[in-house]
py3Dmol code that shows the C-alpha trace and the ligand (Angstrom):
import py3Dmol

protein = """\
ATOM      1  CA  UNK A   1      -0.065   0.017  -0.069  1.00  0.00           C
ATOM      2  CA  UNK A   2       1.091   3.521  -0.758  1.00  0.00           C
ATOM      3  CA  UNK A   3      -0.107   6.577   1.172  1.00  0.00           C
ATOM      4  CA  UNK A   4       0.786  10.120  -0.045  1.00  0.00           C
ATOM      5  CA  UNK A   5      -0.081  12.886   2.471  1.00  0.00           C
ATOM      6  CA  UNK A   6      -0.167  16.645   1.485  1.00  0.00           C
ATOM      7  CA  UNK A   7       0.245  18.947   4.443  1.00  0.00           C
ATOM      8  CA  UNK A   8       1.689  22.409   5.432  1.00  0.00           C
ATOM      9  CA  UNK A   9       3.476  20.661   8.464  1.00  0.00           C
ATOM     10  CA  UNK A  10       4.759  17.308   7.106  1.00  0.00           C
ATOM     11  CA  UNK A  11       7.195  17.096  10.082  1.00  0.00           C
ATOM     12  CA  UNK A  12       4.106  16.677  12.285  1.00  0.00           C
ATOM     13  CA  UNK A  13       3.474  13.323  10.475  1.00  0.00           C
ATOM     14  CA  UNK A  14       6.894  11.822  10.537  1.00  0.00           C
ATOM     15  CA  UNK A  15       7.479  10.789  14.083  1.00  0.00           C
ATOM     16  CA  UNK A  16       4.213   8.856  14.605  1.00  0.00           C
ATOM     17  CA  UNK A  17       4.763   7.039  11.411  1.00  0.00           C
ATOM     18  CA  UNK A  18       8.437   6.241  12.088  1.00  0.00           C
ATOM     19  CA  UNK A  19       8.365   4.147  15.228  1.00  0.00           C
ATOM     20  CA  UNK A  20       7.308   0.585  16.214  1.00  0.00           C
ATOM     21  CA  UNK A  21       4.923  -1.194  13.982  1.00  0.00           C
ATOM     22  CA  UNK A  22       4.651   1.608  11.359  1.00  0.00           C
ATOM     23  CA  UNK A  23       8.435   1.781  11.164  1.00  0.00           C
ATOM     24  CA  UNK A  24       8.575  -1.909  10.664  1.00  0.00           C
ATOM     25  CA  UNK A  25       5.941  -1.914   8.113  1.00  0.00           C
ATOM     26  CA  UNK A  26       7.794   0.788   6.123  1.00  0.00           C
ATOM     27  CA  UNK A  27      11.097  -0.986   6.413  1.00  0.00           C
ATOM     28  CA  UNK A  28       9.644  -4.057   4.993  1.00  0.00           C
ATOM     29  CA  UNK A  29       8.175  -2.230   2.136  1.00  0.00           C
ATOM     30  CA  UNK A  30       4.809  -3.225   3.099  1.00  0.00           C
ATOM     31  CA  UNK A  31       3.548   0.433   3.680  1.00  0.00           C
ATOM     32  CA  UNK A  32       5.014   3.265   1.605  1.00  0.00           C
ATOM     33  CA  UNK A  33       4.240   6.691   3.116  1.00  0.00           C
ATOM     34  CA  UNK A  34       5.304   9.868   1.195  1.00  0.00           C
ATOM     35  CA  UNK A  35       4.674  13.161   2.883  1.00  0.00           C
ATOM     36  CA  UNK A  36       4.581  16.330   0.795  1.00  0.00           C
ATOM     37  CA  UNK A  37       4.891  19.853   1.933  1.00  0.00           C
ATOM     38  CA  UNK A  38       2.275  21.988   0.334  1.00  0.00           C
ATOM     39  CA  UNK A  39       4.533  24.910   0.118  1.00  0.00           C
ATOM     40  CA  UNK A  40       6.365  23.273  -2.594  1.00  0.00           C
ATOM     41  CA  UNK A  41       3.235  24.276  -4.789  1.00  0.00           C
ATOM     42  CA  UNK A  42       2.824  27.714  -3.142  1.00  0.00           C
ATOM     43  CA  UNK A  43       1.747  30.558  -5.506  1.00  0.00           C
ATOM     44  CA  UNK A  44       4.367  32.992  -4.697  1.00  0.00           C
ATOM     45  CA  UNK A  45       7.927  33.467  -3.385  1.00  0.00           C
ATOM     46  CA  UNK A  46       6.410  34.040   0.202  1.00  0.00           C
ATOM     47  CA  UNK A  47       5.301  30.434   0.226  1.00  0.00           C
ATOM     48  CA  UNK A  48       1.585  31.521   0.297  1.00  0.00           C
ATOM     49  CA  UNK A  49      -0.774  28.675   0.499  1.00  0.00           C
ATOM     50  CA  UNK A  50      -3.819  30.268   2.310  1.00  0.00           C
ATOM     51  CA  UNK A  51      -5.814  33.498   2.013  1.00  0.00           C
ATOM     52  CA  UNK A  52      -8.699  35.478   3.619  1.00  0.00           C
ATOM     53  CA  UNK A  53     -12.198  33.958   3.075  1.00  0.00           C
ATOM     54  CA  UNK A  54     -14.756  35.476   0.812  1.00  0.00           C
ATOM     55  CA  UNK A  55     -17.665  37.031   2.720  1.00  0.00           C
ATOM     56  CA  UNK A  56     -15.410  37.918   5.578  1.00  0.00           C
ATOM     57  CA  UNK A  57     -14.747  36.596   8.943  1.00  0.00           C
ATOM     58  CA  UNK A  58     -11.748  35.457  10.904  1.00  0.00           C
ATOM     59  CA  UNK A  59      -9.550  32.593   9.807  1.00  0.00           C
ATOM     60  CA  UNK A  60      -7.649  31.721   6.736  1.00  0.00           C
ATOM     61  CA  UNK A  61      -8.728  29.233   3.997  1.00  0.00           C
ATOM     62  CA  UNK A  62      -6.340  26.979   2.095  1.00  0.00           C
ATOM     63  CA  UNK A  63      -6.223  28.085  -1.599  1.00  0.00           C
ATOM     64  CA  UNK A  64      -7.336  26.035  -4.600  1.00  0.00           C
ATOM     65  CA  UNK A  65      -4.166  26.561  -6.692  1.00  0.00           C
ATOM     66  CA  UNK A  66      -1.487  25.026  -4.497  1.00  0.00           C
ATOM     67  CA  UNK A  67      -3.618  22.118  -3.414  1.00  0.00           C
ATOM     68  CA  UNK A  68      -4.752  21.406  -7.058  1.00  0.00           C
ATOM     69  CA  UNK A  69      -1.251  21.603  -8.257  1.00  0.00           C
ATOM     70  CA  UNK A  70      -0.030  19.297  -5.529  1.00  0.00           C
ATOM     71  CA  UNK A  71      -2.870  16.844  -6.194  1.00  0.00           C
ATOM     72  CA  UNK A  72      -2.411  16.782 -10.018  1.00  0.00           C
ATOM     73  CA  UNK A  73       1.335  16.336  -9.805  1.00  0.00           C
ATOM     74  CA  UNK A  74       1.027  13.377  -7.558  1.00  0.00           C
ATOM     75  CA  UNK A  75      -1.742  12.110  -9.905  1.00  0.00           C
ATOM     76  CA  UNK A  76       0.681  12.227 -12.772  1.00  0.00           C
ATOM     77  CA  UNK A  77       2.651   9.369 -11.298  1.00  0.00           C
ATOM     78  CA  UNK A  78       0.010   7.339  -9.328  1.00  0.00           C
ATOM     79  CA  UNK A  79      -3.614   6.177  -9.853  1.00  0.00           C
ATOM     80  CA  UNK A  80      -5.307   6.909  -6.460  1.00  0.00           C
ATOM     81  CA  UNK A  81      -8.122   4.823  -5.224  1.00  0.00           C
ATOM     82  CA  UNK A  82      -9.245   7.503  -2.886  1.00  0.00           C
ATOM     83  CA  UNK A  83      -8.437  11.202  -2.152  1.00  0.00           C
ATOM     84  CA  UNK A  84      -9.265  11.573   1.483  1.00  0.00           C
ATOM     85  CA  UNK A  85      -9.674  14.923   3.123  1.00  0.00           C
ATOM     86  CA  UNK A  86      -9.265  14.749   6.944  1.00  0.00           C
ATOM     87  CA  UNK A  87     -11.765  17.171   8.424  1.00  0.00           C
ATOM     88  CA  UNK A  88     -13.947  17.376  11.601  1.00  0.00           C
ATOM     89  CA  UNK A  89     -17.088  17.459   9.403  1.00  0.00           C
ATOM     90  CA  UNK A  90     -16.209  14.304   7.658  1.00  0.00           C
ATOM     91  CA  UNK A  91     -17.542  10.686   8.080  1.00  0.00           C
ATOM     92  CA  UNK A  92     -16.653   9.408  11.632  1.00  0.00           C
ATOM     93  CA  UNK A  93     -13.643   7.042  11.390  1.00  0.00           C
ATOM     94  CA  UNK A  94     -14.549   3.456  12.297  1.00  0.00           C
ATOM     95  CA  UNK A  95     -12.884   0.090  12.228  1.00  0.00           C
ATOM     96  CA  UNK A  96     -15.165  -0.838   9.469  1.00  0.00           C
ATOM     97  CA  UNK A  97     -14.004   2.055   7.302  1.00  0.00           C
ATOM     98  CA  UNK A  98     -10.438   1.456   8.273  1.00  0.00           C
ATOM     99  CA  UNK A  99     -10.871  -2.164   7.084  1.00  0.00           C
ATOM    100  CA  UNK A 100     -12.276  -1.150   3.767  1.00  0.00           C
ATOM    101  CA  UNK A 101      -9.461   1.409   3.206  1.00  0.00           C
ATOM    102  CA  UNK A 102      -6.876  -1.225   4.070  1.00  0.00           C
ATOM    103  CA  UNK A 103      -7.912  -3.092   0.875  1.00  0.00           C
ATOM    104  CA  UNK A 104      -6.900  -0.322  -1.377  1.00  0.00           C
ATOM    105  CA  UNK A 105      -3.554   0.152  -3.239  1.00  0.00           C
ATOM    106  CA  UNK A 106      -3.011   3.898  -3.395  1.00  0.00           C
ATOM    107  CA  UNK A 107      -4.395   6.590  -0.901  1.00  0.00           C
ATOM    108  CA  UNK A 108      -4.009  10.332  -0.991  1.00  0.00           C
ATOM    109  CA  UNK A 109      -4.616  12.259   2.154  1.00  0.00           C
ATOM    110  CA  UNK A 110      -5.122  16.092   2.403  1.00  0.00           C
ATOM    111  CA  UNK A 111      -4.696  17.783   5.790  1.00  0.00           C
ATOM    112  CA  UNK A 112      -6.578  20.846   6.331  1.00  0.00           C
ATOM    113  CA  UNK A 113      -5.562  23.844   8.458  1.00  0.00           C
ATOM    114  CA  UNK A 114      -7.064  27.063   9.624  1.00  0.00           C
ATOM    115  CA  UNK A 115     -10.657  27.183   8.418  1.00  0.00           C
ATOM    116  CA  UNK A 116     -10.004  24.296   6.062  1.00  0.00           C
ATOM    117  CA  UNK A 117      -9.672  24.093   2.365  1.00  0.00           C
ATOM    118  CA  UNK A 118     -11.590  25.881  -0.437  1.00  0.00           C
ATOM    119  CA  UNK A 119     -14.843  23.989  -1.023  1.00  0.00           C
ATOM    120  CA  UNK A 120     -14.011  23.622  -4.758  1.00  0.00           C
ATOM    121  CA  UNK A 121     -11.241  21.367  -3.947  1.00  0.00           C
ATOM    122  CA  UNK A 122     -13.668  19.100  -1.964  1.00  0.00           C
ATOM    123  CA  UNK A 123     -16.187  19.048  -4.737  1.00  0.00           C
ATOM    124  CA  UNK A 124     -13.898  18.349  -7.608  1.00  0.00           C
ATOM    125  CA  UNK A 125     -11.083  16.183  -6.134  1.00  0.00           C
ATOM    126  CA  UNK A 126     -11.843  14.742  -2.715  1.00  0.00           C
ATOM    127  CA  UNK A 127     -13.603  11.363  -2.865  1.00  0.00           C
ATOM    128  CA  UNK A 128     -14.009  10.834   0.911  1.00  0.00           C
ATOM    129  CA  UNK A 129     -14.106  13.024   3.910  1.00  0.00           C
ATOM    130  CA  UNK A 130     -12.976  11.492   7.333  1.00  0.00           C
ATOM    131  CA  UNK A 131     -13.158  12.875  10.889  1.00  0.00           C
ATOM    132  CA  UNK A 132     -11.454  10.954  13.654  1.00  0.00           C
ATOM    133  CA  UNK A 133     -14.013  11.902  16.334  1.00  0.00           C
ATOM    134  CA  UNK A 134     -16.228  14.666  17.594  1.00  0.00           C
ATOM    135  CA  UNK A 135     -13.757  17.213  18.845  1.00  0.00           C
ATOM    136  CA  UNK A 136     -11.552  19.672  17.032  1.00  0.00           C
ATOM    137  CA  UNK A 137      -7.834  19.464  16.344  1.00  0.00           C
ATOM    138  CA  UNK A 138      -5.686  22.292  15.179  1.00  0.00           C
ATOM    139  CA  UNK A 139      -4.895  20.508  11.946  1.00  0.00           C
ATOM    140  CA  UNK A 140      -5.381  17.298  10.079  1.00  0.00           C
ATOM    141  CA  UNK A 141      -1.944  15.937  10.468  1.00  0.00           C
ATOM    142  CA  UNK A 142      -2.667  13.962  13.666  1.00  0.00           C
ATOM    143  CA  UNK A 143      -5.764  12.689  12.221  1.00  0.00           C
ATOM    144  CA  UNK A 144      -3.846  11.562   8.960  1.00  0.00           C
ATOM    145  CA  UNK A 145      -1.252   9.897  11.156  1.00  0.00           C
ATOM    146  CA  UNK A 146      -4.092   8.165  13.154  1.00  0.00           C
ATOM    147  CA  UNK A 147      -5.711   6.878   9.954  1.00  0.00           C
ATOM    148  CA  UNK A 148      -2.490   5.745   8.457  1.00  0.00           C
ATOM    149  CA  UNK A 149      -1.589   3.775  11.600  1.00  0.00           C
ATOM    150  CA  UNK A 150      -4.828   2.194  11.818  1.00  0.00           C
ATOM    151  CA  UNK A 151      -4.681   1.146   8.176  1.00  0.00           C
ATOM    152  CA  UNK A 152      -1.016   0.148   8.146  1.00  0.00           C
ATOM    153  CA  UNK A 153      -1.193  -2.206  11.058  1.00  0.00           C
ATOM    154  CA  UNK A 154      -3.820  -4.302   9.139  1.00  0.00           C
ATOM    155  CA  UNK A 155      -1.630  -4.809   6.028  1.00  0.00           C
ATOM    156  CA  UNK A 156      -0.689  -8.465   5.544  1.00  0.00           C
ATOM    157  CA  UNK A 157       2.679  -9.158   7.123  1.00  0.00           C
ATOM    158  CA  UNK A 158       2.779  -6.073   9.435  1.00  0.00           C
ATOM    159  CA  UNK A 159       1.682  -7.574  12.685  1.00  0.00           C
ATOM    160  CA  UNK A 160       3.983 -10.435  13.833  1.00  0.00           C
ATOM    161  CA  UNK A 161       1.072 -12.640  14.774  1.00  0.00           C
ATOM    162  CA  UNK A 162      -1.244 -12.161  11.833  1.00  0.00           C
ATOM    163  CA  UNK A 163      -4.275 -13.354  13.765  1.00  0.00           C
ATOM    164  CA  UNK A 164      -3.826 -10.797  16.539  1.00  0.00           C
ATOM    165  CA  UNK A 165      -5.671  -8.029  14.805  1.00  0.00           C
ATOM    166  CA  UNK A 166      -8.663 -10.335  14.786  1.00  0.00           C
ATOM    167  CA  UNK A 167      -8.914  -9.912  18.478  1.00  0.00           C
ATOM    168  CA  UNK A 168      -8.724  -6.131  18.819  1.00  0.00           C
ATOM    169  CA  UNK A 169     -11.308  -4.143  20.443  1.00  0.00           C
ATOM    170  CA  UNK A 170     -13.972  -3.233  17.709  1.00  0.00           C
ATOM    171  CA  UNK A 171     -12.808  -5.719  15.309  1.00  0.00           C
ATOM    172  CA  UNK A 172     -16.207  -7.636  15.883  1.00  0.00           C
ATOM    173  CA  UNK A 173     -17.912  -5.032  17.734  1.00  0.00           C
ATOM    174  CA  UNK A 174     -16.800  -6.178  21.020  1.00  0.00           C
ATOM    175  CA  UNK A 175     -14.184  -4.630  23.427  1.00  0.00           C
ATOM    176  CA  UNK A 176     -10.920  -6.675  24.086  1.00  0.00           C
ATOM    177  CA  UNK A 177     -10.775  -8.681  27.323  1.00  0.00           C
ATOM    178  CA  UNK A 178      -8.314  -7.887  30.148  1.00  0.00           C
ATOM    179  CA  UNK A 179      -4.879  -9.192  29.862  1.00  0.00           C
ATOM    180  CA  UNK A 180      -2.144 -10.217  32.260  1.00  0.00           C
ATOM    181  CA  UNK A 181       1.583 -10.972  32.287  1.00  0.00           C
ATOM    182  CA  UNK A 182       4.010 -12.431  34.947  1.00  0.00           C
ATOM    183  CA  UNK A 183       4.206 -12.603  37.831  1.00  0.00           C
ATOM    184  CA  UNK A 184       1.114 -14.437  38.533  1.00  0.00           C
ATOM    185  CA  UNK A 185       0.829 -12.587  41.856  1.00  0.00           C
ATOM    186  CA  UNK A 186       2.019  -9.082  42.372  1.00  0.00           C
ATOM    187  CA  UNK A 187       1.250  -7.270  45.801  1.00  0.00           C
ATOM    188  CA  UNK A 188      -1.159 -10.035  46.559  1.00  0.00           C
ATOM    189  CA  UNK A 189      -3.206  -9.298  43.419  1.00  0.00           C
ATOM    190  CA  UNK A 190      -3.762 -12.546  41.564  1.00  0.00           C
ATOM    191  CA  UNK A 191      -4.157 -13.210  38.017  1.00  0.00           C
ATOM    192  CA  UNK A 192      -7.450 -14.980  37.338  1.00  0.00           C
ATOM    193  CA  UNK A 193      -7.181 -18.699  37.835  1.00  0.00           C
ATOM    194  CA  UNK A 194      -8.592 -19.845  34.485  1.00  0.00           C
ATOM    195  CA  UNK A 195      -5.718 -18.105  32.666  1.00  0.00           C
ATOM    196  CA  UNK A 196      -3.240 -20.441  34.516  1.00  0.00           C
ATOM    197  CA  UNK A 197      -5.361 -23.448  33.814  1.00  0.00           C
ATOM    198  CA  UNK A 198      -3.698 -24.469  30.594  1.00  0.00           C
ATOM    199  CA  UNK A 199      -7.223 -25.249  29.101  1.00  0.00           C
ATOM    200  CA  UNK A 200      -7.605 -23.320  25.910  1.00  0.00           C
ATOM    201  CA  UNK A 201     -11.352 -23.871  25.653  1.00  0.00           C
ATOM    202  CA  UNK A 202     -11.815 -22.454  29.055  1.00  0.00           C
ATOM    203  CA  UNK A 203      -9.600 -19.520  28.424  1.00  0.00           C
ATOM    204  CA  UNK A 204     -11.390 -18.741  25.216  1.00  0.00           C
ATOM    205  CA  UNK A 205     -14.882 -18.893  26.938  1.00  0.00           C
ATOM    206  CA  UNK A 206     -13.583 -16.700  29.803  1.00  0.00           C
ATOM    207  CA  UNK A 207     -12.250 -13.978  27.363  1.00  0.00           C
ATOM    208  CA  UNK A 208     -15.385 -13.977  25.372  1.00  0.00           C
ATOM    209  CA  UNK A 209     -17.561 -13.551  28.475  1.00  0.00           C
ATOM    210  CA  UNK A 210     -15.183 -10.741  29.713  1.00  0.00           C
ATOM    211  CA  UNK A 211     -15.508  -8.992  26.315  1.00  0.00           C
ATOM    212  CA  UNK A 212     -19.219  -9.149  26.452  1.00  0.00           C
ATOM    213  CA  UNK A 213     -19.370  -7.838  29.969  1.00  0.00           C
ATOM    214  CA  UNK A 214     -16.990  -5.060  29.411  1.00  0.00           C
ATOM    215  CA  UNK A 215     -18.928  -4.073  26.290  1.00  0.00           C
ATOM    216  CA  UNK A 216     -22.135  -4.178  28.007  1.00  0.00           C
ATOM    217  CA  UNK A 217     -20.781  -1.855  30.786  1.00  0.00           C
ATOM    218  CA  UNK A 218     -18.689   0.625  28.817  1.00  0.00           C
ATOM    219  CA  UNK A 219     -20.064   0.630  25.271  1.00  0.00           C
ATOM    220  CA  UNK A 220     -23.710  -0.705  25.284  1.00  0.00           C
ATOM    221  CA  UNK A 221     -24.113   1.289  21.953  1.00  0.00           C
ATOM    222  CA  UNK A 222     -21.935  -1.407  20.209  1.00  0.00           C
ATOM    223  CA  UNK A 223     -24.397  -4.334  21.232  1.00  0.00           C
ATOM    224  CA  UNK A 224     -27.732  -2.373  20.733  1.00  0.00           C
ATOM    225  CA  UNK A 225     -28.201  -2.481  17.045  1.00  0.00           C
ATOM    226  CA  UNK A 226     -25.106  -4.117  15.617  1.00  0.00           C
ATOM    227  CA  UNK A 227     -24.396  -0.713  13.871  1.00  0.00           C
TER     228      UNK A 227
END
"""
ligand_1 = """\
11
6GU
Cl -9.769 14.969 10.589
N -9.214 17.399 11.543
C -9.293 18.354 12.597
N -8.901 19.632 12.367
N -10.026 18.154 13.582
C -10.448 16.922 13.902
C -10.477 15.837 12.972
C -9.797 16.239 11.715
N -11.261 14.710 13.276
C -11.631 15.203 14.498
N -11.252 16.315 14.844
"""
view = py3Dmol.view(width=600, height=400)
view.addModel(protein, "pdb")
view.setStyle({"model": 0}, {"cartoon": {"style": "trace"}})
view.addModel(ligand_1, "xyz")
view.setStyle({"model": 1}, {"stick": {}})
view.zoomTo()
view.show()
């Protein structure tokens, strides 16, 4: 999978995508992430990429021309399956959407800043708009890093134990069960007996019960309608 990300602050994207699982995925060539500084396509020598909004009001808007030049120059080399604009008014990100996007070959992501990007770019180039939750970030970069991480870890060969993503919270609309490691007793606090039993059937049943109970308690909305 190849992901190209257009941003006014590409440095913000690098660190989260250069450690741990994402670092390994990139080193193995399973995930190719290219970040692009929008200023490369600025309209003047001052590096301008934003301007005042028509109609007045506080806040700058990211201009059409730099964005469209950036998009089209990337499109000259790669056929993108989706051009995703990260924006708080987009579709709320879910594991379902992450799963879908992980099946694509080439994704482009556009990070908004200030008041966002000129609406005409959304109309004529963007194919999907994604928000990572109902709160406002100062820019789309952290959201793009979140989306890239969530997608990247699903790519075949990225996780060591390929089955382990199957047990993630949300992968089947259930939260993950509690986990423990050594020692079996710490300050008198014991690990549940069943996990030491060596009986895989019992362990599996216990984990499923715990998942259900945890979901019922914390996120009943996940059980209600299967949505
Ligand atoms: Cl994608 N962008 C910004 N700026 N804020 C957000 C977001 C995106 N998703 C949630 N909040």
